[in-house]
C-alpha positions, 0 to 999 in steps of 0.5 A: 531511492531504495530498490526494495519491493515487497508484497504484503498479504492482506487476504481475507481481511476486511476494512479497516484491517488492510489499511492498518496492516499497510500503515504498520508495514510502511512505518518499518520501510525506508523512503523509496521502498515499494509495497504491494498490498494483496487484498480480497476486500474490494474497499481496499482499492479506495481505502489504501489510496486515500490513506496514501494521499493523507500520509503523503505516499505515492500510489503507483498502481492498482490491479483487479484480477480473479477476486484479488485487489492489489495496490502498489505504493511508494513510501515517501519521506522527507528526502523522497519526492511524492 
């Protein structure tokens, strides 16, 4: 499993752009990598986890702090358990 963890700035983007940015970045990451999307659109708290369920990635957590919404996910692949 990868120890890679990165943060993706999706601030000031409105639906559906945060999900699109996450999707584009996940395609470049190895299975096991962890990605935290930092958003200002509250819809990201539902949209990104829904996209993860559809595509088999694991949501590790969500946070809300001072108008910022964070969704952390683990990229899964053929050899990574969901």
